[in-house]
mmCIF file as Biopython writes it, N, C-alpha, C and O atoms, coordinates in Angstrom:
data_model
#
loop_
_atom_site.group_PDB
_atom_site.id
_atom_site.type_symbol
_atom_site.label_atom_id
_atom_site.label_alt_id
_atom_site.label_comp_id
_atom_site.label_asym_id
_atom_site.label_entity_id
_atom_site.label_seq_id
_atom_site.pdbx_PDB_ins_code
_atom_site.Cartn_x
_atom_site.Cartn_y
_atom_site.Cartn_z
_atom_site.occupancy
_atom_site.B_iso_or_equiv
_atom_site.auth_seq_id
_atom_site.auth_asym_id
_atom_site.pdbx_PDB_model_num
ATOM 1   N N  . UNK A ? 1  ? 16.278  4.451   -4.509  1.0 0.0 1  A 1 
ATOM 2   C CA . UNK A ? 1  ? 15.459  4.063   -4.742  1.0 0.0 1  A 1 
ATOM 3   C C  . UNK A ? 1  ? 14.439  3.252   -4.011  1.0 0.0 1  A 1 
ATOM 4   O O  . UNK A ? 1  ? 14.458  2.114   -3.542  1.0 0.0 1  A 1 
ATOM 5   N N  . UNK A ? 2  ? 13.571  4.172   -4.060  1.0 0.0 2  A 1 
ATOM 6   C CA . UNK A ? 2  ? 12.288  3.883   -3.645  1.0 0.0 2  A 1 
ATOM 7   C C  . UNK A ? 2  ? 11.084  2.748   -4.703  1.0 0.0 2  A 1 
ATOM 8   O O  . UNK A ? 2  ? 10.981  2.561   -5.916  1.0 0.0 2  A 1 
ATOM 9   N N  . UNK A ? 3  ? 10.401  2.243   -3.581  1.0 0.0 3  A 1 
ATOM 10  C CA . UNK A ? 3  ? 9.122   1.154   -4.046  1.0 0.0 3  A 1 
ATOM 11  C C  . UNK A ? 3  ? 7.916   1.666   -3.542  1.0 0.0 3  A 1 
ATOM 12  O O  . UNK A ? 3  ? 7.628   1.799   -2.353  1.0 0.0 3  A 1 
ATOM 13  N N  . UNK A ? 4  ? 7.085   2.005   -4.723  1.0 0.0 4  A 1 
ATOM 14  C CA . UNK A ? 4  ? 6.215   2.283   -4.414  1.0 0.0 4  A 1 
ATOM 15  C C  . UNK A ? 4  ? 4.652   1.418   -5.004  1.0 0.0 4  A 1 
ATOM 16  O O  . UNK A ? 4  ? 4.789   0.908   -6.117  1.0 0.0 4  A 1 
ATOM 17  N N  . UNK A ? 5  ? 3.336   1.249   -4.387  1.0 0.0 5  A 1 
ATOM 18  C CA . UNK A ? 5  ? 2.414   0.741   -4.077  1.0 0.0 5  A 1 
ATOM 19  C C  . UNK A ? 5  ? 0.735   1.336   -3.571  1.0 0.0 5  A 1 
ATOM 20  O O  . UNK A ? 5  ? 0.162   1.187   -2.491  1.0 0.0 5  A 1 
ATOM 21  N N  . UNK A ? 6  ? 0.179   2.197   -5.116  1.0 0.0 6  A 1 
ATOM 22  C CA . UNK A ? 6  ? -0.990  2.833   -5.353  1.0 0.0 6  A 1 
ATOM 23  C C  . UNK A ? 6  ? -1.994  2.198   -4.580  1.0 0.0 6  A 1 
ATOM 24  O O  . UNK A ? 6  ? -1.508  1.071   -4.678  1.0 0.0 6  A 1 
ATOM 25  N N  . UNK A ? 7  ? -2.934  2.036   -3.938  1.0 0.0 7  A 1 
ATOM 26  C CA . UNK A ? 7  ? -4.318  2.056   -4.095  1.0 0.0 7  A 1 
ATOM 27  C C  . UNK A ? 7  ? -5.565  2.185   -4.558  1.0 0.0 7  A 1 
ATOM 28  O O  . UNK A ? 7  ? -5.850  2.790   -3.524  1.0 0.0 7  A 1 
ATOM 29  N N  . UNK A ? 8  ? -6.239  2.183   -4.950  1.0 0.0 8  A 1 
ATOM 30  C CA . UNK A ? 8  ? -7.576  2.921   -5.374  1.0 0.0 8  A 1 
ATOM 31  C C  . UNK A ? 8  ? -8.732  1.800   -4.863  1.0 0.0 8  A 1 
ATOM 32  O O  . UNK A ? 8  ? -8.612  0.575   -4.849  1.0 0.0 8  A 1 
ATOM 33  N N  . UNK A ? 9  ? -10.349 2.936   -4.285  1.0 0.0 9  A 1 
ATOM 34  C CA . UNK A ? 9  ? -11.159 2.005   -4.484  1.0 0.0 9  A 1 
ATOM 35  C C  . UNK A ? 9  ? -12.243 3.425   -4.965  1.0 0.0 9  A 1 
ATOM 36  O O  . UNK A ? 9  ? -11.983 4.617   -4.805  1.0 0.0 9  A 1 
ATOM 37  N N  . UNK A ? 10 ? -13.428 2.850   -5.553  1.0 0.0 10 A 1 
ATOM 38  C CA . UNK A ? 10 ? -14.566 4.058   -5.302  1.0 0.0 10 A 1 
ATOM 39  C C  . UNK A ? 10 ? -14.804 3.836   -7.144  1.0 0.0 10 A 1 
ATOM 40  O O  . UNK A ? 10 ? -15.376 4.851   -7.543  1.0 0.0 10 A 1 
ATOM 41  N N  . UNK A ? 11 ? -14.684 3.381   -7.690  1.0 0.0 11 A 1 
ATOM 42  C CA . UNK A ? 11 ? -14.152 3.622   -8.490  1.0 0.0 11 A 1 
ATOM 43  C C  . UNK A ? 11 ? -15.534 2.850   -9.581  1.0 0.0 11 A 1 
ATOM 44  O O  . UNK A ? 11 ? -14.960 2.652   -10.652 1.0 0.0 11 A 1 
ATOM 45  N N  . UNK A ? 12 ? -16.585 2.509   -9.685  1.0 0.0 12 A 1 
ATOM 46  C CA . UNK A ? 12 ? -18.022 1.988   -9.525  1.0 0.0 12 A 1 
ATOM 47  C C  . UNK A ? 12 ? -18.461 2.886   -9.706  1.0 0.0 12 A 1 
ATOM 48  O O  . UNK A ? 12 ? -18.051 3.927   -9.194  1.0 0.0 12 A 1 
ATOM 49  N N  . UNK A ? 13 ? -19.573 2.813   -10.595 1.0 0.0 13 A 1 
ATOM 50  C CA . UNK A ? 13 ? -20.744 4.403   -11.087 1.0 0.0 13 A 1 
ATOM 51  C C  . UNK A ? 13 ? -21.206 4.266   -9.764  1.0 0.0 13 A 1 
ATOM 52  O O  . UNK A ? 13 ? -20.523 5.090   -9.154  1.0 0.0 13 A 1 
ATOM 53  N N  . UNK A ? 14 ? -22.330 3.447   -8.546  1.0 0.0 14 A 1 
ATOM 54  C CA . UNK A ? 14 ? -23.390 3.753   -7.375  1.0 0.0 14 A 1 
ATOM 55  C C  . UNK A ? 14 ? -21.940 4.053   -6.618  1.0 0.0 14 A 1 
ATOM 56  O O  . UNK A ? 14 ? -22.101 3.197   -5.747  1.0 0.0 14 A 1 
ATOM 57  N N  . UNK A ? 15 ? -20.731 4.589   -6.319  1.0 0.0 15 A 1 
ATOM 58  C CA . UNK A ? 15 ? -19.855 5.057   -5.816  1.0 0.0 15 A 1 
ATOM 59  C C  . UNK A ? 15 ? -19.644 5.467   -5.319  1.0 0.0 15 A 1 
ATOM 60  O O  . UNK A ? 15 ? -18.611 4.867   -5.019  1.0 0.0 15 A 1 
ATOM 61  N N  . UNK A ? 16 ? -19.700 6.712   -4.344  1.0 0.0 16 A 1 
ATOM 62  C CA . UNK A ? 16 ? -20.114 8.521   -3.895  1.0 0.0 16 A 1 
ATOM 63  C C  . UNK A ? 16 ? -18.715 9.236   -3.933  1.0 0.0 16 A 1 
ATOM 64  O O  . UNK A ? 16 ? -18.461 10.361  -4.365  1.0 0.0 16 A 1 
ATOM 65  N N  . UNK A ? 17 ? -17.382 7.771   -3.054  1.0 0.0 17 A 1 
ATOM 66  C CA . UNK A ? 17 ? -16.732 8.389   -2.279  1.0 0.0 17 A 1 
ATOM 67  C C  . UNK A ? 17 ? -15.223 7.413   -3.645  1.0 0.0 17 A 1 
ATOM 68  O O  . UNK A ? 17 ? -15.340 6.347   -4.250  1.0 0.0 17 A 1 
ATOM 69  N N  . UNK A ? 18 ? -14.186 8.277   -3.628  1.0 0.0 18 A 1 
ATOM 70  C CA . UNK A ? 18 ? -12.584 7.348   -4.154  1.0 0.0 18 A 1 
ATOM 71  C C  . UNK A ? 18 ? -11.886 7.426   -3.496  1.0 0.0 18 A 1 
ATOM 72  O O  . UNK A ? 18 ? -11.833 8.613   -3.171  1.0 0.0 18 A 1 
ATOM 73  N N  . UNK A ? 19 ? -11.166 6.852   -2.968  1.0 0.0 19 A 1 
ATOM 74  C CA . UNK A ? 19 ? -10.010 7.017   -2.356  1.0 0.0 19 A 1 
ATOM 75  C C  . UNK A ? 19 ? -8.526  6.415   -2.764  1.0 0.0 19 A 1 
ATOM 76  O O  . UNK A ? 19 ? -8.559  5.392   -3.448  1.0 0.0 19 A 1 
ATOM 77  N N  . UNK A ? 20 ? -7.238  6.940   -2.418  1.0 0.0 20 A 1 
ATOM 78  C CA . UNK A ? 20 ? -6.103  6.818   -3.319  1.0 0.0 20 A 1 
ATOM 79  C C  . UNK A ? 20 ? -5.928  6.597   -1.608  1.0 0.0 20 A 1 
ATOM 80  O O  . UNK A ? 20 ? -6.204  7.304   -0.638  1.0 0.0 20 A 1 
ATOM 81  N N  . UNK A ? 21 ? -5.233  5.035   -1.803  1.0 0.0 21 A 1 
ATOM 82  C CA . UNK A ? 21 ? -3.721  5.684   -0.692  1.0 0.0 21 A 1 
ATOM 83  C C  . UNK A ? 21 ? -2.791  4.525   -1.577  1.0 0.0 21 A 1 
ATOM 84  O O  . UNK A ? 21 ? -2.778  3.611   -2.402  1.0 0.0 21 A 1 
ATOM 85  N N  . UNK A ? 22 ? -1.632  5.884   -0.142  1.0 0.0 22 A 1 
ATOM 86  C CA . UNK A ? 22 ? -0.102  4.540   -1.383  1.0 0.0 22 A 1 
ATOM 87  C C  . UNK A ? 22 ? 1.028   4.459   0.090   1.0 0.0 22 A 1 
ATOM 88  O O  . UNK A ? 22 ? 0.847   4.942   1.208   1.0 0.0 22 A 1 
ATOM 89  N N  . UNK A ? 23 ? 1.998   3.799   -0.350  1.0 0.0 23 A 1 
ATOM 90  C CA . UNK A ? 23 ? 3.086   3.493   0.599   1.0 0.0 23 A 1 
ATOM 91  C C  . UNK A ? 23 ? 4.148   3.875   -0.493  1.0 0.0 23 A 1 
ATOM 92  O O  . UNK A ? 23 ? 4.067   3.792   -1.718  1.0 0.0 23 A 1 
ATOM 93  N N  . UNK A ? 24 ? 5.132   4.305   0.285   1.0 0.0 24 A 1 
ATOM 94  C CA . UNK A ? 24 ? 6.354   4.601   -0.688  1.0 0.0 24 A 1 
ATOM 95  C C  . UNK A ? 24 ? 7.591   3.508   0.738   1.0 0.0 24 A 1 
ATOM 96  O O  . UNK A ? 24 ? 7.465   3.340   1.951   1.0 0.0 24 A 1 
ATOM 97  N N  . UNK A ? 25 ? 8.505   3.097   -0.136  1.0 0.0 25 A 1 
ATOM 98  C CA . UNK A ? 25 ? 9.433   2.158   1.069   1.0 0.0 25 A 1 
ATOM 99  C C  . UNK A ? 25 ? 10.277  2.412   0.392   1.0 0.0 25 A 1 
ATOM 100 O O  . UNK A ? 25 ? 10.257  2.465   -0.838  1.0 0.0 25 A 1 
ATOM 101 N N  . UNK A ? 26 ? 11.566  2.701   1.450   1.0 0.0 26 A 1 
ATOM 102 C CA . UNK A ? 26 ? 13.172  2.516   0.536   1.0 0.0 26 A 1 
ATOM 103 C C  . UNK A ? 26 ? 13.633  0.876   0.140   1.0 0.0 26 A 1 
ATOM 104 O O  . UNK A ? 26 ? 13.136  -0.085  0.727   1.0 0.0 26 A 1 
ATOM 105 N N  . UNK A ? 27 ? 14.319  0.785   -0.586  1.0 0.0 27 A 1 
ATOM 106 C CA . UNK A ? 27 ? 13.691  -0.727  -1.005  1.0 0.0 27 A 1 
ATOM 107 C C  . UNK A ? 27 ? 15.366  -1.360  -0.811  1.0 0.0 27 A 1 
ATOM 108 O O  . UNK A ? 27 ? 16.101  -1.882  -1.650  1.0 0.0 27 A 1 
ATOM 109 N N  . UNK A ? 28 ? 15.635  -1.006  0.933   1.0 0.0 28 A 1 
ATOM 110 C CA . UNK A ? 28 ? 16.392  -2.213  1.523   1.0 0.0 28 A 1 
ATOM 111 C C  . UNK A ? 28 ? 15.629  -1.795  2.532   1.0 0.0 28 A 1 
ATOM 112 O O  . UNK A ? 28 ? 16.146  -1.616  3.634   1.0 0.0 28 A 1 
ATOM 113 N N  . UNK A ? 29 ? 14.555  -1.617  2.366   1.0 0.0 29 A 1 
ATOM 114 C CA . UNK A ? 29 ? 13.580  -1.795  4.522   1.0 0.0 29 A 1 
ATOM 115 C C  . UNK A ? 29 ? 12.418  -2.566  3.111   1.0 0.0 29 A 1 
ATOM 116 O O  . UNK A ? 29 ? 11.490  -1.773  2.947   1.0 0.0 29 A 1 
ATOM 117 N N  . UNK A ? 30 ? 12.342  -3.213  2.610   1.0 0.0 30 A 1 
ATOM 118 C CA . UNK A ? 30 ? 10.880  -4.163  2.595   1.0 0.0 30 A 1 
ATOM 119 C C  . UNK A ? 30 ? 10.890  -5.477  2.884   1.0 0.0 30 A 1 
ATOM 120 O O  . UNK A ? 30 ? 9.918   -6.232  2.893   1.0 0.0 30 A 1 
ATOM 121 N N  . UNK A ? 31 ? 12.427  -5.822  3.205   1.0 0.0 31 A 1 
ATOM 122 C CA . UNK A ? 31 ? 12.459  -6.934  3.533   1.0 0.0 31 A 1 
ATOM 123 C C  . UNK A ? 31 ? 11.809  -7.097  5.178   1.0 0.0 31 A 1 
ATOM 124 O O  . UNK A ? 31 ? 10.942  -7.804  5.690   1.0 0.0 31 A 1 
ATOM 125 N N  . UNK A ? 32 ? 12.444  -6.374  5.506   1.0 0.0 32 A 1 
ATOM 126 C CA . UNK A ? 32 ? 12.212  -5.828  7.095   1.0 0.0 32 A 1 
ATOM 127 C C  . UNK A ? 32 ? 10.285  -5.724  7.328   1.0 0.0 32 A 1 
ATOM 128 O O  . UNK A ? 32 ? 9.644   -6.451  8.086   1.0 0.0 32 A 1 
ATOM 129 N N  . UNK A ? 33 ? 9.714   -4.631  6.448   1.0 0.0 33 A 1 
ATOM 130 C CA . UNK A ? 33 ? 8.290   -4.186  6.432   1.0 0.0 33 A 1 
ATOM 131 C C  . UNK A ? 33 ? 7.602   -5.811  6.559   1.0 0.0 33 A 1 
ATOM 132 O O  . UNK A ? 33 ? 6.887   -6.216  7.475   1.0 0.0 33 A 1 
ATOM 133 N N  . UNK A ? 34 ? 8.115   -6.670  5.197   1.0 0.0 34 A 1 
ATOM 134 C CA . UNK A ? 34 ? 7.558   -8.013  4.988   1.0 0.0 34 A 1 
ATOM 135 C C  . UNK A ? 34 ? 7.771   -8.522  6.385   1.0 0.0 34 A 1 
ATOM 136 O O  . UNK A ? 34 ? 6.878   -9.004  7.081   1.0 0.0 34 A 1 
ATOM 137 N N  . UNK A ? 35 ? 8.664   -8.418  6.638   1.0 0.0 35 A 1 
ATOM 138 C CA . UNK A ? 35 ? 8.945   -9.693  8.499   1.0 0.0 35 A 1 
ATOM 139 C C  . UNK A ? 35 ? 8.090   -9.445  9.254   1.0 0.0 35 A 1 
ATOM 140 O O  . UNK A ? 35 ? 7.169   -10.079 9.767   1.0 0.0 35 A 1 
ATOM 141 N N  . UNK A ? 36 ? 8.646   -7.942  9.316   1.0 0.0 36 A 1 
ATOM 142 C CA . UNK A ? 36 ? 6.917   -7.299  10.060  1.0 0.0 36 A 1 
ATOM 143 C C  . UNK A ? 36 ? 6.126   -7.541  10.595  1.0 0.0 36 A 1 
ATOM 144 O O  . UNK A ? 36 ? 5.918   -7.928  11.745  1.0 0.0 36 A 1 
ATOM 145 N N  . UNK A ? 37 ? 4.995   -7.093  8.892   1.0 0.0 37 A 1 
ATOM 146 C CA . UNK A ? 37 ? 3.956   -7.778  8.977   1.0 0.0 37 A 1 
ATOM 147 C C  . UNK A ? 37 ? 3.526   -9.623  9.102   1.0 0.0 37 A 1 
ATOM 148 O O  . UNK A ? 37 ? 2.425   -10.119 9.342   1.0 0.0 37 A 1 
ATOM 149 N N  . UNK A ? 38 ? 4.872   -10.322 8.832   1.0 0.0 38 A 1 
ATOM 150 C CA . UNK A ? 38 ? 4.409   -12.020 8.631   1.0 0.0 38 A 1 
ATOM 151 C C  . UNK A ? 38 ? 4.704   -11.829 10.170  1.0 0.0 38 A 1 
ATOM 152 O O  . UNK A ? 38 ? 4.588   -12.968 10.623  1.0 0.0 38 A 1 
ATOM 153 N N  . UNK A ? 39 ? 5.059   -10.890 11.315  1.0 0.0 39 A 1 
ATOM 154 C CA . UNK A ? 39 ? 5.280   -11.343 12.622  1.0 0.0 39 A 1 
ATOM 155 C C  . UNK A ? 39 ? 3.841   -11.561 12.717  1.0 0.0 39 A 1 
ATOM 156 O O  . UNK A ? 39 ? 3.404   -12.699 12.894  1.0 0.0 39 A 1 
ATOM 157 N N  . UNK A ? 40 ? 3.195   -10.707 12.628  1.0 0.0 40 A 1 
ATOM 158 C CA . UNK A ? 40 ? 2.132   -10.394 13.285  1.0 0.0 40 A 1 
ATOM 159 C C  . UNK A ? 40 ? 0.796   -10.964 13.572  1.0 0.0 40 A 1 
ATOM 160 O O  . UNK A ? 40 ? -0.179  -10.484 14.151  1.0 0.0 40 A 1 
ATOM 161 N N  . UNK A ? 41 ? 1.083   -12.540 12.808  1.0 0.0 41 A 1 
ATOM 162 C CA . UNK A ? 41 ? -0.104  -13.520 12.630  1.0 0.0 41 A 1 
ATOM 163 C C  . UNK A ? 41 ? -0.256  -14.120 14.565  1.0 0.0 41 A 1 
ATOM 164 O O  . UNK A ? 41 ? -1.115  -14.940 14.891  1.0 0.0 41 A 1 
#
């Protein structure tokens, strides 16, 4: 199973652009991804 995160930006009336980004991570890799991101500090 994969964990999917989607985020969008640019939906207000004055925005000329719409951005949709996504990230899919295998469920057993979420710990290692979170640890790697925490270590960036």
